[in-house]
ZAMARGU-4260 file (C-alpha; in steps of 0.2 Angstrom, whole numbers, plus 5000, padded with zeros to 4 digits):
<rodrens>
0) 5286/3750/5493 | 5289/3735/5484 | 5277/3729/5470 | 5272/3713/5478 | 5268/3722/5494
5) 5261/3736/5484 | 5248/3723/5477 | 5242/3716/5494 | 5239/3733/5500 | 5223/3745/5505
10) 5228/3757/5494 | 5232/3745/5477 | 5214/3739/5479 | 5207/3758/5481 | 5216/3763/5464
15) 5210/3746/5455 | 5192/3749/5460 | 5194/3769/5455 | 5200/3764/5438 | 5182/3754/5437
20) 5173/3768/5441 | 5181/3779/5429 | 5179/3767/5414 | 5160/3767/5419 | 5160/3786/5421
25) 5169/3786/5403 | 5158/3773/5394 | 5142/3787/5400 | 5152/3800/5392 | 5158/3789/5377
30) 5144/3777/5375 | 5153/3771/5360 | 5168/3768/5368 | 5178/3751/5368 | 5187/3748/5385
35) 5203/3739/5385 | 5214/3737/5401 | 5214/3748/5417 | 5227/3741/5431 | 5234/3751/5445
40) 5251/3759/5444 | 5265/3769/5456 | 5255/3784/5463 | 5239/3779/5454 | 5230/3772/5439
45) 5223/3772/5420 | 5212/3766/5408 | 5215/3763/5390 | 5200/3768/5377 | 5197/3769/5359
50) 5185/3784/5359 | 5176/3791/5345 | 5183/3808/5347 | 5196/3818/5355 | 5194/3819/5375
55) 5193/3837/5379 | 5196/3845/5395 | 5177/3847/5397 | 5175/3830/5396 | 5187/3827/5409
60) 5180/3837/5421 | 5162/3829/5417 | 5171/3813/5421 | 5179/3815/5437 | 5162/3824/5444
65) 5152/3808/5438 | 5164/3797/5447 | 5164/3807/5464 | 5145/3805/5463 | 5147/3786/5459
70) 5159/3786/5473 | 5148/3793/5485 | 5134/3780/5483 | 5134/3763/5490 | 5139/3751/5476
75) 5147/3735/5480 | 5161/3726/5468 | 5155/3708/5465 | 5165/3695/5461 | 5159/3680/5448
80) 5167/3666/5439 | 5161/3664/5421 | 5166/3652/5406 | 5174/3657/5393 | 5158/3657/5382
85) 5148/3667/5394 | 5163/3680/5395 | 5162/3684/5375 | 5144/3685/5377 | 5147/3699/5389
90) 5159/3708/5379 | 5152/3702/5362 | 5153/3723/5359 | 5171/3724/5366 | 5185/3718/5353
95) 5200/3721/5366 | 5191/3711/5380 | 5187/3698/5369 | 5205/3697/5363 | 5210/3695/5381
100) 5198/3680/5384 | 5206/3669/5370 | 5221/3673/5376 | 5218/3666/5393 | 5210/3652/5387
105) 5220/3647/5372 | 5237/3635/5371 | 5227/3622/5383 | 5234/3606/5377 | 5234/3590/5384
110) 5251/3578/5386 | 5248/3572/5367 | 5246/3592/5360 | 5228/3589/5358 | 5217/3605/5363
115) 5208/3603/5380 | 5191/3609/5381 | 5189/3625/5389 | 5184/3622/5407 | 5169/3630/5417
120) 5171/3646/5427 | 5189/3649/5421 | 5186/3667/5420 | 5182/3681/5433 | 5172/3696/5431
125) 5169/3709/5444 | 5152/3722/5444 | 5149/3739/5452 | 5134/3748/5447 | 5131/3747/5429
130) 5150/3742/5423 | 5156/3726/5422 | 5174/3720/5417 | 5185/3706/5415 | 5196/3706/5430
135) 5205/3695/5443 | 5203/3710/5456 | 5207/3711/5469 | 5195/3726/5474 | 5187/3735/5490
140) 5171/3728/5497 | 5161/3744/5490 | 5164/3761/5482 | 5160/3767/5500 | 5177/3762/5504
145) 5185/3776/5492 | 5183/3795/5499 | 5179/3804/5483 | 5189/3819/5489 | 5204/3809/5488
150) 5202/3804/5469 | 5206/3813/5453 | 5209/3811/5435 | 5213/3829/5431 | 5231/3830/5437
155) 5239/3821/5421 | 5234/3826/5404 | 5227/3809/5394 | 5239/3801/5382 | 5241/3791/5366
160) 5246/3771/5371 | 5246/3757/5357 | 5238/3742/5361 | 5248/3730/5372 | 5262/3740/5369
165) 5264/3736/5349 | 5265/3751/5338 | 5259/3743/5324 | 5241/3739/5335 | 5228/3751/5337
170) 5233/3768/5345 | 5220/3770/5361 | 5219/3785/5372 | 5225/3783/5389 | 5216/3793/5405
175) 5226/3794/5420 | 5220/3795/5438 | 5226/3795/5456 | 5218/3789/5471 | 5223/3789/5489
180) 5215/3785/5507 | 5215/3803/5513 | 5212/3819/5505 | 5228/3827/5512 | 5239/3814/5504
185) 5229/3819/5488 | 5235/3837/5492 | 5253/3831/5496 | 5252/3822/5479 | 5246/3837/5469
190) 5261/3848/5476 | 5273/3834/5472 | 5267/3835/5455 | 5269/3852/5454 | 5287/3854/5459
195) 5288/3840/5447 | 5285/3849/5435 | 5298/3864/5440 | 5310/3851/5442 | 5308/3842/5423
200) 5325/3839/5416 | 5319/3841/5400 | 5315/3861/5405 | 5330/3861/5415 | 5341/3855/5403
205) 5335/3868/5391 | 5335/3882/5400 | 5352/3878/5408 | 5359/3872/5391 | 5364/3857/5397
210) 5358/3844/5382 | 5345/3846/5367 | 5338/3831/5356 | 5339/3837/5339 | 5325/3829/5325
215) 5340/3829/5312 | 5350/3817/5323 | 5336/3808/5329 | 5323/3803/5343 | 5332/3797/5360
220) 5349/3801/5354 | 5353/3817/5365 | 5366/3829/5360 | 5377/3835/5376 | 5380/3855/5375
225) 5396/3861/5383 | 5387/3864/5400 | 5382/3846/5401 | 5396/3837/5394 | 5407/3846/5409
230) 5394/3839/5420 | 5396/3822/5414 | 5413/3823/5412 | 5415/3828/5430 | 5404/3811/5435
235) 5416/3800/5424 | 5433/3806/5430 | 5426/3804/5447 | 5419/3787/5446 | 5436/3783/5437
240) 5446/3789/5451 | 5437/3779/5464 | 5439/3764/5454 | 5455/3764/5449 | 5459/3766/5469
245) 5449/3749/5469 | 5459/3739/5457 | 5448/3742/5443 | 5457/3742/5424 | 5450/3753/5411
250) 5446/3746/5394 | 5436/3751/5379 | 5427/3742/5366 | 5418/3744/5349 | 5400/3752/5349
255) 5397/3736/5336 | 5401/3717/5336 | 5397/3703/5324 | 5380/3694/5328 | 5390/3678/5332
260) 5395/3686/5348 | 5380/3691/5354 | 5373/3673/5349 | 5385/3667/5361 | 5382/3678/5376
265) 5364/3676/5372 | 5357/3692/5371 | 5353/3688/5353 | 5340/3682/5350 | 5333/3682/5368
270) 5331/3703/5368 | 5329/3704/5348 | 5314/3714/5351 | 5323/3727/5359 | 5341/3728/5346
275) 5341/3736/5330 | 5343/3726/5313 | 5359/3718/5309 | 5371/3727/5298 | 5377/3718/5283
280) 5398/3721/5282 | 5405/3712/5266 | 5396/3696/5271 | 5396/3696/5289 | 5381/3703/5301
285) 5386/3716/5314 | 5375/3723/5328 | 5373/3740/5338 | 5382/3733/5355 | 5367/3732/5365
290) 5377/3726/5380 | 5397/3729/5386 | 5399/3712/5395 | 5401/3700/5377 | 5415/3713/5372
295) 5424/3710/5391 | 5424/3693/5390 | 5432/3692/5374 | 5446/3703/5382 | 5447/3691/5396
300) 5450/3677/5383 | 5463/3686/5374 | 5478/3677/5384 | 5478/3664/5397 | 5476/3667/5414
305) 5481/3660/5432 | 5473/3660/5448 | 5486/3674/5453 | 5477/3687/5439 | 5461/3686/5449
310) 5450/3696/5452 | 5452/3704/5438 | 5440/3721/5437 | 5437/3728/5419 | 5428/3744/5417
315) 5421/3755/5404 | 5410/3769/5400 | 5401/3759/5386 | 5388/3765/5375 | 5374/3754/5370
320) 5361/3755/5359 | 5342/3750/5360 | 5327/3751/5351 | 5314/3759/5360 | 5297/3766/5352
325) 5293/3782/5349 | 5280/3785/5364 | 5292/3779/5377 | 5306/3790/5375 | 5309/3804/5387
330) 5321/3817/5387 | 5337/3808/5395 | 5327/3795/5405 | 5324/3785/5391 | 5334/3786/5376
335) 5340/3775/5360 | 5359/3776/5363 | 5366/3779/5381 | 5382/3775/5391 | 5384/3764/5405
340) 5398/3764/5420 | 5402/3747/5417 | 5413/3735/5425 | 5413/3717/5424 | 5423/3706/5438
345) 5431/3689/5435 | 5434/3680/5451 | 5438/3663/5459 | 5424/3656/5468 | 5431/3659/5484
350) 5433/3677/5481 | 5415/3680/5476 | 5409/3685/5493 | 5422/3699/5496 | 5422/3705/5478
355) 5401/3707/5479 | 5403/3715/5496 | 5416/3726/5488 | 5405/3732/5474 | 5390/3735/5487
360) 5403/3747/5495 | 5406/3755/5480 | 5389/3759/5476 | 5384/3765/5494 | 5399/3778/5492
365) 5392/3784/5476 | 5374/3787/5483 | 5380/3795/5499 | 5392/3807/5489 | 5377/3813/5478
370) 5366/3814/5493 | 5355/3801/5489 | 5353/3791/5506 | 5336/3785/5504 | 5335/3770/5494
375) 5332/3751/5497 | 5340/3735/5490 | 5330/3722/5478 | 5335/3706/5477 | 5329/3700/5458
380) 5327/3681/5455 | 5320/3672/5440 | 5301/3669/5439 | 5300/3649/5443 | 5289/3647/5426
385) 5297/3659/5414 | 5307/3653/5399 | 5316/3668/5397 | 5332/3662/5407 | 5348/3652/5404
390) 5358/3643/5412 | 5360/3627/5426 | 5347/3629/5441 | 5360/3623/5454 | 5371/3639/5447
395) 5357/3651/5448 | 5355/3645/5466 | 5374/3646/5472 | 5373/3663/5464 | 5357/3669/5475
400) 5365/3662/5490 | 5381/3673/5488 | 5370/3689/5486 | 5360/3684/5501 | 5378/3680/5510
405) 5383/3697/5506 | 5369/3707/5511 | 5367/3698/5527 | 5385/3700/5531 | 5386/3721/5528
410) 5368/3721/5537 | 5360/3727/5521 | 5340/3726/5521 | 5333/3720/5505 | 5319/3710/5499
415) 5316/3697/5486 | 5306/3700/5469 | 5303/3687/5458 | 5306/3690/5439 | 5316/3705/5442
420) 5334/3694/5438 | 5344/3695/5422 | 5342/3681/5410 | 5359/3676/5414 | 5359/3677/5435
425) 5351/3685/5448 | 5355/3703/5453 | 5354/3716/5468 | 5345/3731/5462 | 5347/3748/5471
430) 5329/3757/5469 | 5333/3777/5476 | 5322/3789/5482 | 5324/3806/5475 | 5317/3822/5485
435) 5299/3821/5478 | 5298/3802/5486 | 5299/3796/5467 | 5308/3778/5466 | 5321/3773/5451
440) 5331/3760/5451 | 5348/3764/5447 | 5364/3754/5454 | 5366/3735/5450 | 5376/3720/5454
445) 5374/3704/5445 | 5381/3688/5449 | 5383/3678/5435 | 5389/3659/5430 | 5382/3658/5414
450) 5392/3669/5403 | 5407/3660/5408 | 5401/3645/5403 | 5395/3653/5388 | 5413/3660/5382
455) 5423/3645/5390 | 5432/3656/5402 | 5444/3648/5412 | 5460/3650/5422 | 5473/3637/5429
460) 5472/3636/5449 | 5485/3630/5461 | 5482/3613/5459 | 5487/3614/5441 | 5469/3611/5435
465) 5458/3624/5422 | 5444/3631/5433 | 5429/3642/5429 | 5429/3660/5435 | 5414/3669/5441
470) 5406/3685/5432 | 5401/3701/5442 | 5393/3714/5433 | 5389/3730/5439 | 5384/3748/5437
475) 5384/3761/5449 | 5376/3774/5440 | 5367/3761/5425 | 5364/3774/5412 | 5374/3789/5414
480) 5360/3798/5402 | 5347/3792/5414 | 5355/3794/5430 | 5360/3812/5426 | 5342/3817/5421
485) 5338/3810/5439 | 5350/3821/5446 | 5345/3836/5436 | 5328/3835/5444 | 5334/3828/5462
490) 5344/3844/5463 | 5331/3853/5452 | 5346/3861/5443 | 5355/3867/5456 | 5370/3856/5457
495) 5383/3857/5472 | 5397/3867/5467 | 5408/3850/5464 | 5397/3844/5451 | 5391/3863/5443
500) 5396/3866/5426 | 5402/3884/5430 | 5406/3884/5450 | 5408/3905/5450 | 5406/3920/5440
505) 5415/3935/5442 | 5404/3951/5438 | 5413/3967/5438 | 5402/3982/5442 | 5410/3993/5427
510) 5420/3991/5414 | 5437/3999/5423 | 5436/3984/5435 | 5438/3971/5420 | 5456/3970/5421
515) 5456/3961/5440 | 5441/3951/5435 | 5451/3943/5423 | 5465/3942/5435 | 5453/3934/5446
520) 5446/3921/5432 | 5465/3915/5429 | 5471/3914/5448 | 5454/3904/5451 | 5456/3892/5434
525) 5474/3888/5443 | 5466/3882/5458 | 5455/3872/5448 | 5440/3879/5448 | 5428/3882/5434
530) 5427/3899/5433 | 5420/3914/5420 | 5423/3931/5420 | 5407/3942/5412 | 5415/3955/5404
535) 5400/3958/5391 | 5395/3976/5389 | 5380/3974/5400 | 5371/3983/5416 | 5379/3973/5433
540) 5360/3969/5439 | 5356/3960/5423 | 5371/3950/5422 | 5368/3946/5441 | 5350/3942/5436
545) 5355/3930/5421 | 5370/3920/5431 | 5356/3916/5446 | 5344/3913/5434 | 5357/3898/5426
550) 5361/3892/5447 | 5379/3897/5447 | 5384/3893/5465 | 5395/3908/5469 | 5394/3927/5460
555) 5407/3936/5463 | 5404/3955/5461 | 5420/3967/5460 | 5422/3985/5461 | 5434/3999/5466
560) 5434/3991/5485 | 5436/3974/5479 | 5451/3981/5468 | 5459/3990/5480 | 5458/3978/5494
565) 5462/3961/5482 | 5446/3955/5488 | 5427/3949/5480 | 5411/3952/5487 | 5404/3934/5487
570) 5384/3933/5483 | 5376/3914/5483 | 5364/3908/5469 | 5349/3909/5482 | 5355/3928/5483
575) 5362/3927/5499 | 5375/3940/5501 | 5391/3932/5510 | 5399/3950/5508 | 5417/3955/5504
580) 5432/3943/5508 | 5449/3942/5503 | 5452/3934/5486 | 5463/3920/5493 | 5452/3917/5505
585) 5439/3914/5495 | 5449/3902/5482 | 5454/3892/5499 | 5438/3890/5505 | 5429/3886/5487
590) 5442/3873/5485 | 5440/3867/5501 | 5420/3865/5496 | 5422/3856/5481 | 5437/3845/5485
595) 5425/3838/5500 | 5410/3837/5489 | 5401/3847/5500 | 5382/3849/5496 | 5381/3865/5503
600) 5385/3883/5493 | 5389/3892/5510 | 5408/3894/5513
</rodrens>
């Protein structure tokens, strides 16, 4: 469900109203608490509080019980317009509300720059039972519209949250809740949360030896262990081959650049808050790169270009760096250094439509190969009243029309969301739903007329006139770190064989079978399989148990009969026993499975 549709739904109203009821119950439990904000979010709602003490499990149970009591009664949500002065009086003991009120009415100036008097009845408040909040709504008609059996605040633990996301401001307590229209939806959600805990990529990353976050290296800077590096390398090699087949040219650019590069592109100062401080080098300032596109623009300008040279498609797995607050970091899905499967296409205007469609087809191929077939497309346009965007309105319109035409010709359904554009142009994002029905924004394609202007890119056209190319930015994975984190959870660590870091393990029953196990290892490696022979002096059953726990697709057990028949006894990580098969037959079947990028492990 898109954000716009969600905000118009009954479910949104239920969750918004439940947040107010939770705040009412919290103030009964903690009368000295200060209330901040409490919006609906995906799958629920939260409310931020400044509390006199740490909230405990008993407090959460009490508040949830009190919420259900309030919801079982008929309390109407009433809306009233008030002046700023009246609002300040109502919330005189609530500093966070007073700050919000001031922000809502400040900066009202006339054409001469003089302050405008605060208009009467310029703010709205909502009340229910004994609670009143500064709020624009919407809400349900009354608490009777919310089923108490479909509401819970005990499924997610409270967390810390800085006021207005600023780590220099007061740290508040964020209490989460969820609300649904029917109790069975809450039960389904609880089951999904339990499954999500089992699939958490941070726990699986540790269990499967994929990556670590080391405090001495730094928060948000993952270290890839051999198994994780193999998984990542497999994805990179695969996408590189696909790109080369489609005419992409590999490039490599440095991890930092002169600050003038990013001032020209517009990344600095537009995104200064998410960038690291400049580094002084011999009197020049350098930045850890926040984006790869300015570097690719400079490669384009390194020599004269003709219309015959276009399209040019530069591709790079380029690492970029962003400052993320410590509280926002999460495993691989929110990091401070990440690698983007970036590419920038420089095309003539008459090539734009076909090249854009080609990129969309590439992204669809990537998702389909990984079993991620449940996705939607979002056309992000600029917000009409925002000043964060750069470039001419006419060029923005041309870029938007190009994306719409491409989607229409491909028969691709999409929805439009204002405010989701990049600062230099509109974009088409792909929102993927995983097996737990969670949505992730992954692949993206962006049309850009602005950077070619900023970097004065050009080519000589057929008429011998200098023309301006159009840029297409695209990244099927987006951040590799984030993508792999999502993949780990999507597959619950049980990767299809072609992606599995180790595809097969050979387990000899006794030491006398070690030589044959080593022979199998060599043969399968020659066939391109990632395989190991476990020759450790341990009990066979303990070996099998360990490798099943590591979710390795194929376990090859070898004993006297297998040695005599030049065979292997195949057992799957699911513990399904496929029995004995000739070694060459297994090698052929496994190679075919991997080459086909099958999602199945059965041969």
